[in-house]
C-alpha positions in Angstrom: -45.0 -61.3 24.2 -47.1 -63.0 22.4 -46.1 -65.1 19.2 -43.5 -62.4 18.4 -45.7 -59.2 19.1 -44.6 -57.1 21.7 -47.9 -55.0 21.7 -51.1 -56.7 23.4 -54.4 -56.2 21.6 -56.7 -57.5 24.2 -60.6 -58.4 23.5 -62.8 -55.1 24.1 -66.1 -56.5 25.3 -68.6 -54.0 24.4 -70.6 -52.1 26.3 -74.3 -52.8 25.8 -75.2 -49.9 28.4 -77.9 -52.3 30.5 -80.0 -50.8 32.6 -82.1 -53.6 34.2 -82.2 -57.4 34.3 -85.2 -59.2 34.4 -85.5 -62.8 34.9 -87.1 -65.6 32.6 -86.7 -68.8 32.0 -84.8 -69.9 28.3 -87.7 -70.9 25.8 -85.6 -73.2 23.6 -85.3 -76.7 25.1 -86.1 -78.9 27.9 -82.9 -78.3 30.1 -84.7 -75.2 31.6 -82.0 -72.8 32.2 -82.7 -69.5 34.2 -81.6 -66.6 32.3 -81.8 -63.0 32.8 -82.4 -60.6 29.9 -81.1 -57.2 29.9 -82.4 -53.9 28.7 -81.0 -50.4 28.0 -82.3 -47.2 29.0 -85.0 -47.3 25.8 -86.4 -50.8 27.1 -84.4 -52.6 24.4 -83.4 -56.2 24.7 -79.8 -56.2 24.2 -78.0 -58.4 25.9 -78.8 -62.3 28.0 -76.8 -63.9 30.7 -76.9 -67.2 32.6 -78.1 -67.2 36.5 -75.4 -67.8 38.7 -77.4 -68.9 41.8 -80.2 -71.3 39.8 -79.7 -74.7 40.1 -79.9 -75.9 36.6 -77.7 -74.2 34.4 -75.2 -72.1 37.6 -74.8 -69.5 35.0 -73.9 -71.0 32.3 -75.8 -70.8 28.4 -75.3 -72.8 25.4 -75.3 -70.3 22.3 -79.0 -70.3 21.7 -79.3 -68.7 25.2 -76.7 -66.3 24.9 -78.0 -64.7 21.8 -82.1 -65.3 22.9 -82.6 -61.5 23.7 -82.0 -61.3 19.9 -85.7 -62.7 19.4 -87.2 -60.0 20.4 -86.3 -57.8 17.5 -86.3 -60.5 15.0 -87.7 -60.6 11.2 -91.1 -61.7 10.2 -93.1 -61.4 13.3 -96.4 -61.1 13.3 -98.3 -57.5 13.3 -101.9 -58.5 13.4 -104.6 -61.0 12.5 -104.9 -61.8 8.8 -108.1 -63.3 7.3 -108.9 -64.7 3.5 -111.8 -66.8 2.6 -109.7 -69.3 0.3 -106.0 -70.4 1.0 -105.6 -69.3 -2.8 -106.5 -65.6 -2.0 -103.9 -62.7 -0.7 -104.3 -62.4 3.1 -106.1 -59.0 4.3 -105.6 -57.3 8.0 -108.4 -57.7 10.5 -109.0 -56.9 13.7 -109.0 -59.5 16.4 -112.9 -59.4 17.2 -113.1 -59.8 13.5 -111.2 -63.1 13.5 -112.2 -64.2 16.7 -115.8 -64.3 15.8 -114.4 -65.8 11.9 -112.8 -68.5 13.7 -115.6 -69.6 16.5 -118.1 -69.4 13.6 -116.3 -71.8 11.3 -115.8 -74.2 14.0 -119.2 -74.2 14.9 -120.3 -74.5 11.5 -118.1 -77.3 10.7 -119.1 -79.3 13.9 -122.8 -79.0 13.5 -122.2 -80.3 9.8 -119.5 -82.8 10.2 -119.8 -83.6 14.0 -117.4 -82.8 17.3 -114.7 -84.4 15.8 -114.6 -83.1 12.4 -112.4 -80.3 14.3 -108.6 -81.2 15.1 -106.7 -78.7 17.4 -102.4 -79.0 18.0 -100.4 -77.3 20.1 -97.3 -77.1 20.9 -94.3 -78.0 23.7 -93.6 -73.8 23.1 -96.0 -72.2 25.4 -96.9 -71.4 28.9 -98.3 -74.0 31.3 -101.0 -72.0 32.0 -101.9 -71.7 28.9 -101.7 -75.5 28.3 -104.2 -75.9 31.6 -106.5 -73.3 29.5 -106.2 -75.0 26.3 -106.8 -78.2 27.3 -109.9 -76.4 29.5 -111.4 -74.5 25.9 -111.2 -77.7 24.0 -112.1 -80.5 26.8 -114.9 -78.4 28.2 -116.2 -76.4 25.5 -115.2 -77.1 21.7 -115.4 -80.6 22.7 -113.8 -82.1 19.9 -111.5 -85.5 21.0 -109.0 -84.9 18.2 -106.8 -82.8 20.1 -102.6 -83.6 20.4 -99.4 -81.6 20.8 -96.1 -81.8 18.7 -94.4 -83.5 21.2 -95.6 -86.4 19.9 -92.9 -86.1 17.3 -90.1 -86.2 20.4 -91.4 -87.1 23.5 -94.6 -89.4 23.2 -92.1 -92.8 23.2 -90.5 -91.7 26.5 -94.3 -91.0 27.9 -95.6 -94.1 26.6 -92.8 -95.9 27.6 -92.8 -94.3 31.6 -96.7 -95.2 31.8 -96.4 -98.7 30.8 -93.1 -99.4 33.0 -94.5 -97.5 36.1 -98.0 -97.0 35.7 -97.5 -93.0 35.0 -95.6 -90.5 33.2 -93.0 -88.3 35.0 -88.9 -88.4 34.6 -88.0 -90.3 37.8 -84.3 -88.9 38.0 -82.6 -85.6 38.0 -79.4 -83.9 37.0 -78.0 -84.0 40.2 -77.7 -87.8 39.5 -74.8 -87.2 37.5 -73.2 -86.3 40.8 -74.0 -89.5 42.2 -73.7 -92.1 39.3 -71.0 -94.6 38.8 -71.9 -95.8 35.3 -73.5 -93.6 32.7 -75.4 -95.8 29.5 -76.9 -93.2 26.8 -78.7 -94.3 24.0 -79.0 -92.0 21.0 -78.4 -89.1 23.1 -75.4 -86.3 21.8 -75.8 -84.3 24.9 -72.8 -81.8 23.6 -74.9 -80.5 20.6 -78.6 -81.5 22.0 -78.1 -80.6 25.6 -74.8 -78.4 26.1 -75.8 -77.2 29.4 -76.7 -80.8 30.7 -73.2 -82.0 29.2 -71.6 -79.5 30.9 -73.1 -80.7 34.3 -72.0 -84.1 33.3 -68.4 -83.0 32.6 -68.5 -81.1 36.1 -69.3 -84.7 37.6 -66.7 -86.3 35.9 -63.9 -83.9 36.7 -64.8 -84.9 40.4 -64.7 -88.3 40.2 -64.6 -90.9 37.1 -66.8 -93.1 36.0 -67.3 -95.2 32.5 -69.3 -93.6 30.0 -71.2 -95.7 27.5 -73.0 -94.2 24.2 -74.7 -96.0 21.7 -74.9 -94.4 18.8 -74.4 -95.2 15.0 -73.0 -92.2 14.0 -69.4 -90.9 15.9 -70.8 -88.2 17.8 -69.2 -85.6 19.8 -70.7 -87.1 22.5 -69.2 -90.4 21.6 -65.9 -89.0 21.1 -65.7 -88.6 24.7 -67.0 -91.7 25.6 -65.1 -94.7 27.5 -67.2 -96.7 25.5 -68.7 -96.5 22.0 -71.0 -98.9 20.6 -72.3 -97.9 17.3 -75.1 -100.0 16.8 -76.9 -101.2 13.9 -80.0 -98.4 13.1 -82.9 -99.5 14.9 -81.8 -102.4 16.6 -81.4 -100.5 20.3 -84.0 -103.4 21.4 -81.9 -106.3 20.5 -79.0 -104.6 22.6 -80.7 -103.6 25.5 -82.7 -107.4 25.7 -78.9 -108.6 25.2 -77.8 -107.2 28.2 -80.5 -108.0 30.2 -79.8 -111.5 29.4 -76.2 -111.5 30.5 -77.0 -109.7 33.7 -79.5 -112.4 34.8 -77.4 -115.2 33.5 -74.4 -114.6 35.6 -76.7 -113.4 38.5 -76.0 -109.7 38.3 -79.4 -108.6 38.9 -80.7 -107.3 42.3 -83.3 -110.0 43.1 -84.6 -108.3 46.5 -85.2 -105.0 44.4 -87.3 -107.4 42.0 -88.9 -109.5 44.3 -90.3 -106.4 46.1 -91.2 -104.2 43.3 -91.8 -105.7 40.1 -94.2 -107.8 38.5 -93.8 -110.1 35.4 -89.6 -111.2 36.0 -90.5 -114.7 35.4 -92.0 -113.8 31.6 -89.3 -111.5 31.2 -86.5 -113.7 31.8 -87.9 -116.0 29.6 -87.9 -113.3 27.0 -84.3 -111.9 27.5 -82.8 -115.7 27.6 -83.4 -116.1 23.9 -81.0 -112.8 23.4 -77.7 -114.4 24.2 -75.0 -111.8 22.9 -73.5 -114.3 20.0 -77.3 -114.1 18.4 -77.4 -110.5 19.5 -74.4 -109.1 17.8 -75.3 -110.4 14.5 -78.5 -108.0 14.8 -77.3 -105.2 16.9 -73.6 -104.8 14.9 -72.0 -104.8 18.4 -69.6 -107.6 19.4 -70.5 -110.0 22.2 -67.5 -109.6 24.3 -68.5 -105.8 24.5 -71.9 -106.8 24.8 -71.1 -108.7 28.3 -68.3 -106.5 29.4 -70.8 -103.5 29.4 -73.7 -105.6 31.2 -70.7 -106.1 34.0 -69.9 -102.9 34.4 -73.4 -101.7 34.6 -74.7 -104.3 36.9 -72.2 -103.9 39.2 -72.0 -100.3 39.9 -73.5 -99.2 43.0 -75.5 -96.8 40.8 -76.1 -97.0 37.3 -78.0 -94.5 35.5 -79.4 -94.5 32.0 -80.3 -91.3 29.7 -81.8 -91.2 26.1 -82.7 -88.7 23.6 -84.6 -89.3 20.1 -82.6 -92.1 18.7 -84.7 -94.2 21.6 -88.0 -92.3 20.8 -88.1 -91.7 17.4 -88.2 -95.4 16.1 -90.8 -98.1 15.5 -89.9 -99.4 18.4 -89.6 -96.1 20.5 -91.7 -97.4 23.4 -90.2 -100.7 23.8 -87.1 -99.0 23.9 -87.9 -96.8 26.5 -89.6 -100.0 28.5 -86.4 -102.1 28.3 -84.5 -99.2 29.6 -86.9 -98.9 32.1 -86.3 -102.6 33.0 -82.6 -102.5 32.6 -82.8 -100.4 35.6 -85.2 -102.2 37.6 -83.6 -105.4 37.3 -80.3 -103.4 38.9 -82.3 -101.5 41.0 -81.5 -98.5 39.8 -84.8 -96.5 40.3 -85.5 -93.7 42.9 -81.9 -93.7 44.2 -79.1 -91.1 44.0 -77.1 -91.9 40.6 -79.8 -94.4 39.7 -82.1 -93.5 37.3 -83.6 -94.2 33.8 -83.8 -90.5 32.6 -85.3 -89.2 29.4 -83.7 -85.9 28.0 -85.9 -84.8 25.6 -88.5 -82.2 24.6 -89.2 -78.3 24.0 -89.1 -76.0 26.7 -92.3 -76.9 28.1 -92.8 -80.3 26.7 -93.7 -81.3 30.4 -95.8 -78.9 30.9 -98.0 -80.1 28.0 -97.5 -83.6 29.1 -98.7 -82.7 32.6 -101.2 -80.0 32.1 -102.3 -79.9 28.3 -105.3 -82.4 28.4 -103.9 -83.8 25.1 -104.1 -87.5 26.3 -106.1 -87.2 29.2 -107.3 -84.3 31.7 -105.2 -82.2 34.0 -102.7 -83.2 36.5 -102.4 -86.9 34.7 -105.8 -87.6 35.0 -107.2 -90.1 32.7 -110.3 -89.8 30.2 -110.6 -93.4 30.8 -111.4 -93.5 34.4 -115.0 -92.3 35.6 -113.7 -90.5 38.6 -111.1 -88.6 37.0 -114.0 -87.3 34.7 -116.2 -86.4 37.1 -113.3 -84.6 39.4 -112.3 -81.9 36.4 -116.1 -82.0 35.3 -117.0 -80.7 38.9 -114.1 -78.4 39.0 -114.8 -76.9 35.7 -118.6 -76.7 36.3 -119.5 -78.7 33.6 -121.5 -82.0 32.7 -118.9 -85.0 33.3 -120.7 -87.1 30.1 -119.5 -84.5 27.8 -115.8 -85.6 27.7 -115.3 -88.4 26.0 -114.1 -91.7 27.4 -110.5 -92.5 25.5 -108.4 -90.2 24.2 -108.8 -89.4 20.3 -106.1 -89.3 17.6 -102.8 -88.6 18.0 -100.7 -85.9 15.8 -99.7 -88.4 13.4 -102.9 -89.9 12.9 -104.9 -86.5 12.9 -103.3 -85.7 9.4 -104.4 -89.1 8.0 -107.6 -88.5 8.9 -107.9 -85.2 7.1 -106.9 -87.1 4.0 -109.9 -89.4 4.2 -112.1 -86.2 5.3 -113.0 -87.3 8.4 -111.2 -84.1 9.9 -112.4 -80.7 7.9 -110.7 -78.0 10.4 -107.2 -77.9 12.0 -106.3 -75.0 14.5 -102.4 -75.4 15.1 -100.5 -73.6 17.8 -97.1 -73.0 17.6 -96.0 -76.0 15.6 -95.0 -76.2 12.2 -96.0 -79.5 10.3 -94.7 -78.4 6.8 -91.1 -79.0 8.3 -91.4 -81.1 11.5 -94.0 -84.0 10.0 -92.4 -86.7 8.1 -93.0 -87.5 4.4 -93.3 -83.5 3.8 -95.2 -84.0 0.3 -97.8 -85.9 1.4 -98.2 -83.3 4.2 -98.6 -80.3 1.7 -101.3 -82.3 0.2 -103.4 -83.3 3.2 -103.4 -79.4 4.5 -105.0 -78.5 0.9 -107.8 -80.9 1.8 -108.8 -78.7 4.8 -112.2 -76.5 4.6 -110.5 -74.2 7.6 -106.8 -74.0 8.6 -106.0 -71.2 11.4 -102.6 -70.7 12.0 -101.4 -69.3 15.8 -97.9 -68.3 15.9 -95.2 -65.8 17.1 -93.9 -65.7 13.1 -96.0 -64.5 10.1 -93.5 -66.5 7.9 -93.9 -70.4 9.1 -94.4 -72.5 6.0 -98.1 -73.8 6.9 -99.5 -69.8 6.7 -99.3 -70.5 2.9 -102.4 -73.0 3.2 -104.3 -71.5 6.0 -107.3 -69.3 6.1 -106.7 -67.2 9.5 -103.6 -66.3 10.9 -103.2 -65.2 14.7 -100.2 -63.3 15.7 -98.9 -64.6 19.4 -96.7 -63.1 21.8 -92.7 -64.6 22.3 -92.3 -66.4 25.7 -91.0 -63.5 27.2 -93.8 -60.9 26.3 -96.0 -62.8 28.8 -95.8 -64.6 32.0 -96.4 -68.2 33.7 -94.3 -71.4 34.1 -92.3 -73.9 32.3 -91.3 -77.5 33.6 -88.3 -79.0 32.6 -86.7 -82.5 32.1 -86.2 -83.2 35.5 -89.9 -81.9 37.0 -88.1 -78.8 37.7 -91.0 -75.7 37.7 -89.1 -72.4 36.6 -90.7 -69.0 36.0 -90.7 -66.9 32.6 -91.3 -63.4 34.0 -92.5 -60.8 31.3 -89.3 -59.4 29.8 -91.5 -56.8 27.5 -94.5 -55.7 26.1 -95.8 -58.3 23.2 -95.0 -57.1 19.5 -97.4 -55.2 17.7 -100.8 -56.3 17.9 -99.2 -59.6 19.1 -101.4 -61.7 22.0 -100.7 -63.7 24.4 -101.7 -67.7 24.1 -103.8 -67.2 27.2 -105.4 -64.1 26.0 -106.0 -65.9 22.7 -107.5 -69.0 24.6 -109.7 -67.0 26.8 -111.7 -65.2 24.0 -112.2 -68.0 21.8 -114.1 -69.3 25.0 -116.1 -66.6 25.5 -117.7 -66.8 22.0 -119.2 -70.2 22.7 -122.3 -70.7 24.9 -120.4 -73.3 26.8 -117.4 -71.0 27.6 -119.3 -68.2 28.8 -120.6 -70.7 31.6 -117.0 -71.8 32.7 -114.9 -69.9 34.6 -111.7 -68.9 32.4 -109.3 -66.9 34.7 -107.3 -64.0 33.3 -104.2 -64.0 34.6 -101.6 -66.8 34.8 -101.3 -66.2 38.5 -105.1 -67.1 38.9 -104.8 -70.1 36.4 -102.1 -71.4 38.6 -104.2 -71.6 41.6 -106.5 -73.8 39.9 -103.5 -75.8 38.8 -102.1 -76.1 42.5 -105.6 -77.3 43.4 -105.9 -80.0 40.9 -102.7 -81.5 42.0 -102.9 -81.4 45.6 -102.2 -84.8 47.1 -101.4 -86.3 43.5 -98.1 -87.4 42.1 -97.6 -84.0 40.4 -98.3 -82.1 43.9 -97.9 -78.2 42.7 -99.8 -76.9 46.0 -96.4 -75.7 47.6 -95.7 -73.7 44.8 -96.4 -70.1 43.6 -95.0 -68.1 40.9 -92.8 -65.9 43.9 -91.9 -68.9 45.7 -90.5 -70.5 42.1 -88.3 -67.4 40.9 -87.0 -67.0 44.7 -85.8 -70.9 44.1 -85.0 -70.9 40.7 -87.2 -73.1 40.1 -88.5 -76.3 42.3 -89.2 -79.6 41.3 -92.4 -81.4 41.9 -94.0 -83.1 43.6 -94.0 -79.9 46.2 -96.9 -80.3 48.5 -98.4 -77.5 50.6 -95.7 -77.0 53.6 -92.5 -78.5 52.3 -89.4 -76.2 51.6 -88.6 -77.2 48.4 -89.6 -80.0 45.9 -88.4 -83.7 45.4 -85.3 -84.4 43.5 -86.6 -88.2 42.4 -89.4 -90.5 42.2 -90.1 -93.7 43.5 -87.9 -93.7 46.4 -89.8 -95.9 48.5 -90.6 -98.2 45.7 -94.1 -97.6 45.3 -95.2 -97.3 41.7 -98.2 -95.7 40.0 -100.0 -99.0 38.9 -102.9 -100.2 41.2 -100.8 -103.2 42.6 -98.0 -100.2 43.9 -95.4 -102.4 42.0 -93.4 -101.5 38.4 -94.1 -104.2 35.6 -90.9 -106.1 33.4 -92.4 -106.4 30.1 -91.0 -108.9 27.6 -90.4 -107.3 24.8 -89.3 -109.2 21.5 -87.8 -107.3 18.7 -89.6 -107.1 15.5 -87.4 -105.7 12.7 -90.3 -103.4 11.1 -88.0 -100.4 9.6 -87.6 -99.4 6.2 -83.9 -100.8 5.6 -81.3 -100.0 2.9 -81.5 -101.9 -0.4 -79.9 -102.3 -3.8 -81.9 -99.1 -4.9 -81.5 -96.8 -1.9 -78.3 -98.4 -0.4 -77.7 -95.7 2.4 -79.0 -95.6 6.0 -80.6 -91.8 6.7 -79.7 -90.3 9.8 -81.0 -86.8 11.3 -80.2 -85.3 14.4 -79.4 -81.5 16.2 -76.9 -79.0 15.7 -76.3 -76.9 18.9 -77.0 -73.8 16.2 -80.5 -74.5 16.1 -83.6 -75.7 17.6 -86.5 -77.9 15.8 -87.6 -76.0 12.7 -85.8 -73.4 13.0 -88.3 -70.6 13.1 -86.1 -68.7 15.6 -82.9 -69.6 15.5 -82.8 -69.4 11.3 -83.3 -65.9 12.0 -80.9 -64.7 14.8 -77.5 -63.8 12.8 -75.2 -64.8 15.3 -76.2 -68.3 15.7 -77.3 -69.0 12.1 -74.1 -67.6 11.1 -72.3 -71.1 12.3 -74.8 -73.5 10.4 -76.7 -71.8 7.9 -77.2 -74.1 5.0 -78.4 -77.6 5.0 -75.6 -80.4 4.8 -74.9 -83.8 5.0 -72.1 -86.0 6.4 -70.6 -88.6 4.4 -68.0 -90.7 4.4 -65.1 -90.5 2.1 -64.9 -93.8 1.0 -68.4 -94.2 -0.1 -68.7 -90.3 -1.8 -65.3 -91.4 -3.6 -67.5 -94.5 -5.0 -70.0 -91.8 -6.3 -68.0 -89.3 -7.9 -68.8 -86.9 -4.7 -66.5 -83.9 -4.2 -66.2 -82.2 0.0 -68.3 -79.1 0.3 -69.8 -80.1 -3.2 -73.9 -80.3 -3.6 -75.4 -84.0 -4.2 -79.3 -85.1 -4.3 -80.5 -87.3 -1.6 -83.4 -89.4 -2.8 -85.9 -91.7 -1.4 -88.9 -93.4 -2.1 -91.4 -90.2 -1.4 -89.0 -87.2 -2.4 -85.5 -85.6 -2.7 -83.5 -82.9 -0.9 -80.4 -81.0 -2.3 -77.7 -80.8 0.4 -73.9 -79.7 0.7 -71.6 -82.5 1.5 -69.4 -82.7 3.9 -67.1 -85.4 3.8 -66.2 -87.1 7.4 -65.8 -90.6 8.9 -68.3 -89.6 11.8 -70.3 -92.0 9.7 -70.2 -95.4 8.2 -70.1 -96.1 4.7 -73.3 -97.4 4.7 -74.9 -94.1 5.9 -75.2 -90.5 6.0 -76.6 -87.9 8.6 -78.7 -84.6 8.1 -79.7 -82.0 10.5 -83.1 -81.9 10.6 -83.8 -78.5 11.1 -84.0 -77.1 7.8 -87.3 -76.5 5.5 -88.0 -79.1 2.9 -84.8 -80.9 3.7 -85.0 -84.0 5.2 -88.3 -84.5 6.2 -88.9 -84.5 2.3 -87.6 -87.9 2.6 -88.4 -89.6 5.9 -91.5 -92.2 6.1 -94.8 -92.4 7.5 -93.9 -95.4 10.0 -94.9 -94.9 13.8 -94.4 -96.5 16.7 -97.6 -98.8 17.6 -98.0 -97.5 21.3 -97.0 -93.9 21.2 -97.4 -93.0 17.6 -94.1 -91.4 17.3 -92.8 -91.0 13.8 -89.2 -92.9 12.9 -87.3 -90.3 11.5 -84.0 -92.1 12.3 -84.1 -95.1 10.0 -84.6 -94.7 6.1 -83.5 -95.7 3.3 -82.0 -92.9 0.7 -79.4 -93.2 -2.6 -77.1 -90.1 -3.8 -77.0 -88.3 -6.7 -74.0 -86.0 -7.5 -76.0 -82.8 -8.7 -74.8 -82.2 -12.4 -75.4 -78.6 -12.1 -73.5 -77.0 -9.1 -75.2 -73.4 -9.8 -78.7 -74.8 -9.7 -77.9 -76.7 -6.5 -76.6 -74.2 -4.8 -79.9 -72.3 -5.6 -81.9 -75.1 -4.3 -79.9 -75.4 -1.2 -80.1 -71.6 -0.3 -83.9 -72.1 -0.7 -83.8 -74.7 1.7 -82.8 -72.1 4.2 -86.1 -70.9 4.6 -85.0 -67.7 6.0 
C-alpha cells in the first residue's frame, strides 16, 4: 500500500522509438560529457543519454545535456544569409556567394581606408577546435588584423593569465580524478552543484568512499556552501587578502614544503615578505573571515597529504582575478601540491571548448601555445603555412573588452562576431548598444537569427550547431573528445569551418595558403604543430579519441593514452624550469556600496541555463524551471524597503536599471542581492566596465546597486517578461 492506496500507478516512460544512437560530446559547459543522441526512423533527434563507459561523466548528464537533442528542432534557427546596406534597413535574403563576397569586399575596403587593424574579429568557446585553428589561420595569415580575441576573455582569461604568470604556460595541471585522491578541497567562488553538476557528482562519489574536508569560499550561501564542512562567507572582492593570510599562517607555523619550494620555485623571499603583512587579525577586518577560522583552514590545507584548490567565476571575474589565480597557485606551490594525485590548482571554468580556443585559435598568440612575441614561434608557423613571418604582429592586439572602447573612439570600424552575443554577455550593456551603432560594418555569424546583436548587423550568416558538424572539443581537464555529426545542418546553415575556408578563398593571400576542407585534415595539421610540445596531440586521431571516450593531452605518438597531470616532474615552462612565487599586495579598486547604492550585486549561473540563454531559453523542458529574471534578497532588507516575496522591484546602478522578480531568502546577507546572469537586459544593464589589469576580464561579481519597489506591478511584470527574450 502506498499512502493508503491499494492500486499502484507506476511511472510510465514513453517509448521514443529510437532506432539509432550517435556518439558526440556535449556542447554546453567545459565539463566535457560524452553523450549519445537518439534518432528515430525518420532521422529526427528524440532523445539523449550519457555514455556509460566515458571517463568524464560515466553515463551521467545534467538537465541541459538530457534535453540537448531538442536543440536540433529549436525555434529561430537561421535559414539563409541575410543582408542589408544600413542597420536601420530591413534584411533581405541572400545566397552564400553574395554574402561572403560582400563581407570580403567590405573588409578589404575598410582595411585599405583605415589600416589592417581597423577590423576586429571576436570568436567564442562554442565552435570546434579545428574551426578555431582555421579561423586563426584566416585572421593571422590572411586578413591580418591584430584585433582578434574570443569571448573566453569574459570567463577564463584570469585563469589563463594566472597559469602563465605562475607556471610559464596556460593549461590546467590537474584532473577530475584528483577528487579521488585529495585529502582537502578548497573551493573559491565555485557553486559546483549548479555550475558543473556532473563534476559535483564526481566529488560526491569520492566523498562516499572516504571523508575529507570541503571548504567553500563564497559570499553567498550556495548549494555547494550548504554541503561544505566549512563555509567562508567572504566580503566580495577580497579573495586575495584571504589567500595571502592563509599563506602567512602556513609560513609562520612552518607548515610549508621547503624541499619543494627550494627545488621547483623562485621568488620565495619576496613572497614571504609580502604575506608576512597579512596576519589573520589584520586580514579578518578586510575579508570578513574570523581570524581563528583563517588559521584553522590554513592548517587543514597545509597538513593534508594532498590538497586541491578549485575555482570558477568568483575568482576570475574580478579586478584582481589574475592575482587571485596566482595566489591560489602559490598556495599550492608552497605546500607542494602541484603535479601529484589529489594536489592541484584546477580552474573549472568555461564553455564547451574554451580550452580549444586557448590552445589553437591564435587569439593571444599562434597555434599550440606559441607566442607572437617569440621570433622562432612566428617563423615556425609562417614556414608551415607558407607565408612571410613579417606579416605577423610581434605582440597580441586588443582584448575583447578593449575592442569595444576602440570602436567608440573610431579606431575599429568593422566587427565580425562568431557565436558570441555581447548585447547580453558584456558589462554595461547601455554602453555596448551605443558602441555597436558606431560601426561601419558588422557581421553576426550564429546558429540563431534572433540573437540581440543581429539588430545592429549588416550581414547575418547562419551557422551549423555543434552536432551538425564534426571535430573535437577540449574540456577543462585537457581531455580532447570527439563531436560526431548527428544530423545535417538546418536549412542552408553551414559549418563554421566551411565559412572560414570560403572566406579565405576570397582574399589573394588566402588562395596561396592551404586550407583543408575536412576536419580530419585540419586535425592532422594540429597534430604536427603540437608534436613535442606541452600540448602534444601527435598520438591522437578522431577514431582513437572516440574509442577511448576522450584523451587528455599531452599524448605523444606511441603513447597508449594521455597524461592526467602536468608538472609531475616539477619542471615548469619558465625559462629556468621553475614556477614563480609572486608577491601580490591587495588593492581595493572595486566599486563598493555606499549611501546612495547600499547593496552589493552578485551574479552567477543556475543549473537550467547556459550563458546568454540563446539555446537553453528555447528548450521548454529546461526553460520552464527558470523562465524569468529574479533576484535573491534578504528578508530583513526587503522588509525595510517595503518589498514583498514574489513581487517586482527595480534594481538600479550608476549605469542603468533592471526589473526583477524578488525571491526572499537567507542565502544572501542583508547587504547583498544575487541575480542569474543569463537574461537579456537584466544584470549586465547594471555592471561596470572595470577590468583586471592582466587578463582584461570584467569584474562582473562586484558592483553597487539600490533597490526600489515597483509602483506598477503589472507594468513591471511586462518588463520582466520582455527580459526573458525568448
